[in-house]
PLY file of the C-alpha trace (Angstrom):
ply
format ascii 1.0
element vertex 197
property float x
property float y
property float z
element edge 196
property int vertex1
property int vertex2
end_header
10.45 -10.32 2.30
9.84 -8.70 -1.08
6.92 -6.31 -1.18
4.64 -6.16 -4.21
2.09 -3.75 -5.65
-1.36 -4.84 -4.47
-4.02 -5.55 -7.06
-6.92 -3.13 -6.88
-10.42 -4.38 -6.11
-11.72 -2.38 -9.08
-10.59 -1.50 -12.62
-8.78 1.78 -13.27
-11.82 3.59 -14.66
-14.24 2.37 -11.98
-13.91 5.47 -9.78
-14.39 7.89 -12.67
-15.38 10.72 -12.87
-14.57 11.31 -9.16
-11.09 9.88 -9.65
-10.12 9.55 -13.29
-8.56 6.54 -14.95
-5.45 8.64 -15.68
-5.07 9.59 -12.02
-5.49 6.00 -10.87
-3.04 4.64 -13.46
-0.38 7.16 -12.43
-1.06 7.04 -8.71
-1.33 3.27 -8.31
0.80 2.06 -11.19
3.61 4.62 -10.97
3.74 6.42 -7.60
2.83 3.46 -5.41
5.03 1.11 -7.43
7.98 3.49 -6.98
7.59 3.42 -3.19
7.62 -0.39 -3.27
10.64 -0.59 -5.57
12.54 1.88 -3.39
11.58 0.04 -0.20
12.70 -3.34 -1.55
16.03 -1.82 -2.60
16.53 -0.09 0.76
15.91 -3.18 2.92
17.68 -5.76 0.76
20.45 -7.47 2.75
19.63 -5.53 5.94
18.26 -6.58 9.33
14.82 -5.39 8.14
14.71 -7.66 5.10
12.40 -10.21 6.74
10.34 -7.81 8.88
6.66 -7.05 8.45
5.73 -3.72 6.89
4.43 -2.43 10.23
7.63 -3.41 12.03
9.73 -1.69 9.37
7.68 1.49 9.80
7.94 1.47 13.59
11.66 0.65 13.67
12.69 3.12 10.97
10.54 5.96 12.34
12.86 6.27 15.34
16.10 6.25 13.36
17.09 9.29 11.30
19.58 7.20 9.32
16.63 5.14 8.03
14.47 8.04 6.79
14.44 6.68 3.23
13.23 3.31 4.46
10.58 4.94 6.63
9.21 7.20 3.88
8.84 4.39 1.37
7.55 1.79 3.84
5.01 4.19 5.30
3.83 5.32 1.87
3.38 1.66 0.86
1.29 1.04 3.98
-0.69 4.27 3.54
-1.57 3.46 -0.04
-2.54 -0.13 0.76
-5.18 1.32 3.10
-6.16 4.15 0.73
-7.08 1.81 -2.16
-9.24 -0.32 0.17
-11.00 2.76 1.56
-12.53 3.51 -1.85
-15.06 1.77 -4.06
-17.12 2.59 -7.14
-20.27 4.48 -6.14
-18.91 4.84 -2.62
-19.95 7.29 0.06
-23.62 7.28 0.98
-25.05 5.89 4.18
-22.59 4.76 6.85
-23.28 1.26 8.25
-25.05 1.33 11.65
-22.21 0.12 13.89
-19.70 2.63 12.48
-22.30 5.41 12.42
-23.05 4.84 16.10
-19.34 5.06 17.01
-18.88 8.21 14.92
-21.86 9.91 16.58
-20.61 8.86 20.03
-17.13 10.29 19.43
-17.87 13.33 17.24
-21.44 14.28 18.14
-22.76 13.77 14.60
-21.80 12.31 11.23
-21.69 15.83 9.76
-19.26 16.98 12.47
-16.99 14.03 11.68
-17.11 14.74 7.93
-16.34 18.42 8.52
-13.41 17.58 10.82
-12.03 14.98 8.40
-12.20 17.27 5.37
-10.78 20.18 7.36
-7.81 18.05 8.43
-7.06 17.37 4.77
-7.59 20.96 3.67
-5.36 22.40 6.39
-2.51 19.90 5.95
0.17 22.22 4.59
1.90 20.67 1.60
1.88 16.91 1.10
0.35 14.52 3.59
-2.68 12.58 4.72
-5.85 12.94 6.80
-7.00 10.03 8.94
-9.73 8.48 11.03
-8.02 6.30 13.64
-8.76 4.27 16.74
-6.94 5.41 19.87
-7.66 4.12 23.39
-11.16 3.05 22.41
-12.07 6.33 20.71
-12.15 7.50 17.11
-9.97 10.51 16.28
-9.37 12.62 13.18
-5.74 13.58 12.62
-3.44 14.70 9.82
0.17 13.85 9.05
2.82 15.41 6.84
4.49 13.67 3.94
4.70 9.88 4.50
3.95 9.76 8.23
0.93 7.88 9.55
-0.76 7.41 12.93
0.83 3.99 13.53
3.93 5.73 14.87
1.76 7.46 17.51
0.20 4.18 18.72
-3.03 4.72 16.79
-4.72 2.36 14.33
-5.91 4.10 11.14
-9.19 2.83 9.69
-9.64 5.51 7.00
-7.00 7.53 5.17
-7.14 10.09 2.40
-4.07 11.04 0.38
-3.69 14.81 -0.02
-0.42 14.74 -1.95
-0.98 16.66 -5.19
-0.50 13.54 -7.32
-3.70 12.23 -5.76
-5.94 14.95 -7.17
-4.15 17.46 -9.40
-5.09 15.92 -12.77
-8.79 15.95 -11.83
-9.11 18.96 -9.52
-6.01 21.10 -10.16
-5.52 23.16 -6.97
-9.06 22.54 -5.64
-8.15 20.26 -2.74
-11.38 21.07 -0.81
-13.46 19.84 -3.77
-11.40 16.65 -4.00
-11.90 15.95 -0.30
-15.62 16.61 -0.54
-15.95 14.20 -3.47
-13.80 11.60 -1.69
-16.01 11.66 1.41
-19.36 11.80 -0.38
-18.69 9.59 -3.43
-15.70 7.28 -2.89
-15.41 6.00 0.69
-16.03 2.29 1.16
-17.77 2.60 4.52
-18.26 -1.16 4.84
-14.48 -1.66 4.66
-13.88 1.12 7.20
-16.42 -0.48 9.56
-14.69 -3.86 9.17
-11.58 -2.32 10.80
-13.44 -1.11 13.89
-12.64 -4.33 15.77
0 1
1 2
2 3
3 4
4 5
5 6
6 7
7 8
8 9
9 10
10 11
11 12
12 13
13 14
14 15
15 16
16 17
17 18
18 19
19 20
20 21
21 22
22 23
23 24
24 25
25 26
26 27
27 28
28 29
29 30
30 31
31 32
32 33
33 34
34 35
35 36
36 37
37 38
38 39
39 40
40 41
41 42
42 43
43 44
44 45
45 46
46 47
47 48
48 49
49 50
50 51
51 52
52 53
53 54
54 55
55 56
56 57
57 58
58 59
59 60
60 61
61 62
62 63
63 64
64 65
65 66
66 67
67 68
68 69
69 70
70 71
71 72
72 73
73 74
74 75
75 76
76 77
77 78
78 79
79 80
80 81
81 82
82 83
83 84
84 85
85 86
86 87
87 88
88 89
89 90
90 91
91 92
92 93
93 94
94 95
95 96
96 97
97 98
98 99
99 100
100 101
101 102
102 103
103 104
104 105
105 106
106 107
107 108
108 109
109 110
110 111
111 112
112 113
113 114
114 115
115 116
116 117
117 118
118 119
119 120
120 121
121 122
122 123
123 124
124 125
125 126
126 127
127 128
128 129
129 130
130 131
131 132
132 133
133 134
134 135
135 136
136 137
137 138
138 139
139 140
140 141
141 142
142 143
143 144
144 145
145 146
146 147
147 148
148 149
149 150
150 151
151 152
152 153
153 154
154 155
155 156
156 157
157 158
158 159
159 160
160 161
161 162
162 163
163 164
164 165
165 166
166 167
167 168
168 169
169 170
170 171
171 172
172 173
173 174
174 175
175 176
176 177
177 178
178 179
179 180
180 181
181 182
182 183
183 184
184 185
185 186
186 187
187 188
188 189
189 190
190 191
191 192
192 193
193 194
194 195
195 196
């Protein structure tokens, strides 16, 4: 199987000024494409060549000799979710079904938002913050570098990239501001809710 760069559901300037056209062109067109190119090269003519992306992630995560495969496969998966989790004029009111689950598992929407942003702020160095399903509950977690919650038997439904290439052009070293803008102005809550079941 040859993996390809997914087409975005919006044009490169559609998330501006929260995420600039320059950031999106570099992040999607260069960084994400590089992960895909590397992954395709790594798995060519191997026993993983015809595996699904999720299977590649799970199999390579347990094998230190396949760390290059894991990093690029996981980053491809992470970014596929990340692009879908955003939309122009995002944020705003959370749809009722998702809001009810968030309140049940976190106590309030504000508590969830605080926990999610704090996970991203406190992730040392590169990584991700997540909202995932685990044993019927929603959990906020963070992962370093390319890792994602799939390898811990969780199903991510929202992910935010806190690698510097995700925000440095627009926010410099102000990661907390980037996370605040992501949560309040970019999240496609309808998409996140669609992954609940």
